[in-house]
Every structure is written in C-alpha cells, then in structure tokens.
N, C-alpha and C positions, 0 to 999 in steps of 0.2 A: 834751725838745725834742729834733726831727727832725734828725738831722745834715742835711750841705749835702751833694749828689750833684748832678756836673758831669755835663751828659748833652754828647756831643760826637757832631755829625751831620757825618759825610761826605760830600760829593755825592758823585752819580755821574761818569763820565768825560767823559759826553755832556751833553750840551743837552736830554735828551727831557722834555717835558712831562710826561708820567707819572709819570716820575722825580723830578722837581721837586715836584710835584705833594704827592708825598707827604710829600718833606721836607720842603717847608714849613711842611707839614700836623700836623705831629707837632711843630716847632717851636710851632708856634700855641698846638697843644695840650697845651703844656708850661709853657709861660712863665707861666702863674699857678697853679705848683705851687710850695708852700709850700715853701722848702730844696731849690728845682731850680733848677739855674743852666745855659743854652743856649749851648751853644757850636758853631758854624759855620763850617770846615774844609773845604780843595778837596779831593778824592780822595787817601784816605790813605795808599795806595803809589803816589801818583806827590810828593808830596810833598819838598824837598829837607832833607836832611840840618840843613842849618843854615839853612835856611827859618824864616820866621816861623811855617809851624805847626807844626813840629816844635818849635820853641820853645817857643809858645804849652802845646803839650801836656806838654811838660817841667815847666811850671811850676806843672800843678793836680799839687797836693801831695794831695787828698781821692780817695775812692771815687770811679770814675766808669763810665757806661754809652759805649762805642761802638757807634754805629747807622752802618754802613758796605755798600756793595753791594760784601761780601768776604766767604767761608767763617768764619766763630766759627775758626779756627785760623790762617788767613791774618791777618786780620785784628792779632791779639793777637800774633803774636811780628813780625809790621813791627814795630808799638809796641815790642816788645824789641829788633829790632834797632838801634832810635832812644833805648837807653838809657830807654825807659819802662815803669819795672815794677811791675809789683803781681802778687797772689795773683788766681790765677783764679778768675773766679762765674762762677756758672753760670746760663746763662739757657733758663726751659722755652719757651721761644718758639725753634722749632728747624725745621729741616726736617723730615717727613714721614719719610724711608726714614735718619735721622737714629736716630730716636726708639730703634728694638731693636737696633742696633746692636753696643751695653753689651753683653746679654743675652747674642749672639751669638760676641761675641770672649771671653766669661769660661770659655768652655767648654775649651778647649785648653789644659794646664799648658804656661807655654813657661817659661826659664829664666832669673833674675833677670840681669838686665844693669845695670850702671849708667851713669847717664845723666846730661848735663851738666848737667841742672836740680836732679841729687840734690845737687851739692856748691857750689849757687851759693845766700847769701841772696841774701832778697823782701822789699822793704819792706813796713811792715803795715798794707797796705792795699787794696783791693777792686776790681779790674778785669772787667767785664763788655763781652763783643762780641757787637753781633746782626745777624745778617745783614738787611738791609731788603729781600730777594728771597725771604723765607721766608714773605711775609705780604701782602696787598694791601689790608687793612682796618687803618687806623688808629689804631682804637678797642684793636688786638689789642697794639699797640706804645706805646701811652700806658695801657693797664692794667699790660703786663708792666715800664715802668719804675719805677710805680708803688710793683708789688713788691717792686720790688729794692731802690728809695727804703725802705721797710718795712723790710727785711733787713738793712741794714745799717743802720739807726736803731735796732735793734733790737743788734747786732753788739756785738763786745770790742772791735774795730777803731779804736783811736782816731786821728784828724784831727790829718790833718799830718804822721803816723808814717813820714816817708821817712826823718829821721836817723837815724843808727846802725842801719838797718834793711837797709842794702847797698845804697843811693844816694846819692850827694850832696846834698849841702845845698842846698835852692834857692837863687838867685843873690840880692839884692837886686831885681833886673829884674823875676828871674818871683815874688817875693812880690805887688810891686806889680800881677800882671795876675792874680792867684787873688784878692791880698788886699782887691779894693776895697771897698767898698760906693761905687759912682759915684752918677752924679746921678737912674740909673734904680734904686737899690735902698738902703734902710734900716735901722736894727739896731734892733728894738724894746728895752723891758728887759726883762734875760734872755739877749739874741742873740739871737734868733729875729729872720730873714731879714724886712724888712715889702718887698713891691714895690707901688708906688703905680702902679694899670690905665694912666693919663695918662702912663705914661714908661717902659714897659714892652718890652728890647726885646733881643733875643739879643747873645750877642757874637760878631764878624764876623773872623774870620782871614782878610785877602786876599796870594793870592800865584797868582805863576803861576807853576801848575806842568802842566810836560810829563808827556808820558805816559811811562811808563820800565818798563824790561823787567828783573827782575837775581830772582838765588833770596833765600828765606827761609827759618833753619834754624830747625826745632822744636824747641828744645834739651830737651824734654816725651819727645822719640825720641831723641833721637842720643846716639851711646855714643861719640865723639870719633875714630871708624876711620881718618879722614883718604882712605877711597877715594874722596872728591870731588876732595879735593885732586890728587890723582894721576890723578884722570881729567880735570881742567877743564884743556887747554892755553891759557885767556886768564889765565890770571891773576886769576882773582876771587878764589878764596879766600885765604886767611892764616890763621895762628896771632896770639893775646894771647900777651900776657906769660907765662904759666902754660899754655901747651903747646893751649888749647883750640881747636879750628876757628870759623870765624870767614867771612861775607864780606867783603874787606878792601876789595875793588874793584870794588862792584859794579855802574856802570858799563863794564866790561869788558867783560860779560856779553852773549853774542852776541843779540840781538831775537829772541824763537819761538823757543829750544833750553835743552829744558827736561831736554839727557843725563844730566843730571849727577844728575838727582830719581832716572832710570831705575834709575842702578847702585845706588844708596844703601839699602843693606839694610835699613834704619827706616823708609822712605818719610818720612825727616823735611826734605825739601827742598821747601819748596814752592816755585812762581810762579804768583803769585794771578791771573793773568790770561790759563792756560790754560787753553783749552776743555775739556778732560780733567779730570771734578773728583775725582778723587782727587790728580791734581797740585797743585788750586790750594786745595786745602785740607780739601776734602772727607771727612768724619770716615763716607764710607762704605764696606765692604770688598773693593767691585769698582766700576768705572769705568759702572756705567748702571743707573739703578735698581734697584730689590732683590735684583738676581741676584749670586749669591755662585760665591767660587771656594770652594768647600768645602777643595781640597788646601790653600789658601794658611793655613785654620783648623787642619788637622795636619802644619803642619810646612816644608811646599814651602819648598824656598827662592823669596825674593821677586822676586829677581831672572835671572827663567829666560832661556832662548835669547834670545825673543824679544823681551823685553825690554833683553837687552842688545844685540843685533841693531842694535831700531830705536837707539838709546846712542849704541852707536861707527855708524851710517850717519849720524844727526843731526850729532853730530861732527866726521867728513870732510865736509859738508856747508858747515858752519862752518868750515871749512878755507881751504877751498878760494876761497868766497868771498872772505876774508881775503886772499887770495895765499898760500898755506902749501900744505906738500904735506898731501896724505890720510896718516892712520896706520895705517889697519884697527884692528885688537886688538891692534896691534904695544906700545901706549903704557899705562898706565895702565885693563888690565882686570882687573875682579877674580878672584882668584884664588881665596877660601875653599871654595869645593868641588871643586880640585883634587886636596885628598889622601885625601877622601872617597872610601872603596872602595865598589865598585855594588855592589846586593844583590837577587837575587831580588826579585819581584812577589810579593806576596801577597794574600787577601782583598782585605784593606781596600785596598790599590790597584787592586786589579779594581774595585769598589764608588766609588771614586772618581772614576773614569775616566769608568763607565759615568753618574753624578751628572753629570758636567760635558759630555761630551760633549751632555746633555738641555738646555744654554743657560738653562736655567731661571733 
C-alpha cells in the first residue's frame, strides 16, 4: 500500500496570471493521484507564525512536498523557523546552475566545523522543497511529485513519525486537520485512500497574509558564532534556552536590509525575497549565472572588504531612517581576520587573481 503524501502548493505573492495558472494546473493534475493529498496556502514566507497557514502545516505528520516560489533552501528553513521539521528530501527538479555546484565545491578540503543542525534531532519524516521557478512545464512538476511519492512509499520512514523524534505530539485539533477522511475521501479495505471523482477538492487554507521581510537561518551552515546578533542593532536576533542563535523578533527587521547576511561567515542567513540569488537562498557559488569566484574555493574569507563595507553602509542607512545615529564600523564588525598575519603572495595567488580578472 503506498504511503500518503501531502503536497503543499504555496501561492505567489502577486496575482500573476501565469503563476496562478501553473499553481492551479499542478493542483488539478495531482488531485486524482491515489495516496496524494493537496493543500493550498498563501505565500510561505508571508504566513504569520500563529496564523491558520502555519498551524495547518504544523498539523501535517506525514512526508510532504512544498512547491513554492522560493529557492529550496529558503523554503526549507522558512518551514524550520516555524517549527515544521523533517529530514531534507532531494528533488531532481532544480535550477540548471545548481546541478554542478556540489561537484565544484567538493574540491577544497574545509576544516570540520560543528553546525547547529548536528546537535538537533529530526522527526522521522521527509520534507521535499521544489522551486516553482525551475520550469514552466506542468508535467515536470507532476512527474517529480509522483517520483517522490514512489520514493517515500518504499522508504523505511514510518507515517506519523513525529512523536519522540524531536517534535511535539500533534494536538487533537491538528490531528483532526490531517486525519480526515472528509466528504471527499473514503478509505478502502486495507487502508488505501479512495477519492470519488465527483467530490475531489484541494484543502485550501485562507489567510490574510501581508508581505513580510525577515532573515531565515540555515542551521545546516550556521556554527552559532553570534556575529549576526553582534552586528544587528535592531533586536532581530536572540538565543534560545540552550544558547542557540535564533530570529527572535523577525518583524523588527528593517525592510530591504540584508546587512547581517553579508557579514555571516558561513552564508547561513537567507532573505528569501532579496534580488541577489545567493542572499535569497540559492546554492549558486556566485551571485549570477555560472560565474565562479575561485578565490572562495581556495579559502579566501567570505566576508571580504566589499561585502563588509556594503553591510556597514546598509546598516547605517537603516539606523538613520529609524532616527538613530550611524555607527559605521565601530560596532559589531567581525574581527575574525584581525589576528591573521599577512603573507606574501605566491604563484597560486597570482593565478587566482588572473582568473578573477577574466570575470567568467
């Protein structure tokens, strides 16, 4: 018997007719698939922490797929910050520029660092995130969801495996949301879901979601260095009871300001709505196309002078807009490189500089 798979379609922020059509076509195509339930929510990033959208997603105890207009990393860690946890499933439907990134980044040997996620237990279920900007082809999304359904149906992950694996037990209200059948479903002998054609409808969660702007932390990269909390002067960041960094007051963030992302040494801070792909959650090595900064691959500090200057400028602009004084680089600027002794350039440095100048 195939497992039940929930597919969540997160709608775009605008009423763009092409986006809406793709969303609705995906929903329509999946409604008739046995073992698949479809839920529609407003834009994932804009959902309120205590609103019906997040509560509905928290109620899902099975493996599930999220299709949204966000990069995979941005969607995954937006879910995570709202206490929607699971093991990360791999989708084969990705941006073309992301396909070769893993091979490119495998070459340099990086020092082993303890990441926040290394000490965090994960529920025994899979979450797959798919970016709806990857393709305009409806069938590609339908085929990928079917492939994922086959994958989870043959895995050893048990349904409802949230209890005792790092997430709280669902409330009776949440179980009622997930463990229907309602009028549009029935259960065959043996437990398989049957959907009568005349009654099929997706589960829609309505919410008056306003556009938001706040950072999302990728804990698979974060080392809990606390440089973001030192740099941000707007009270966005805090720590939990085990002293792990978190976005405590997301709505304190200044709209359009990504400064803390620029100073993060691990590129762990995501602003899903930023125009720069690497800040918005892309796995691209550099911010545009297939351009690769080879100096990054060979260990150059990620918080180079230009990024730091931009972060300081952006922070000062927001301080002035808030009626406060600019502080420049006198407060919260990373000092990781201050103790490094300068060394003379060698032939490898000259080669890297020459390649960078090619702007490829």
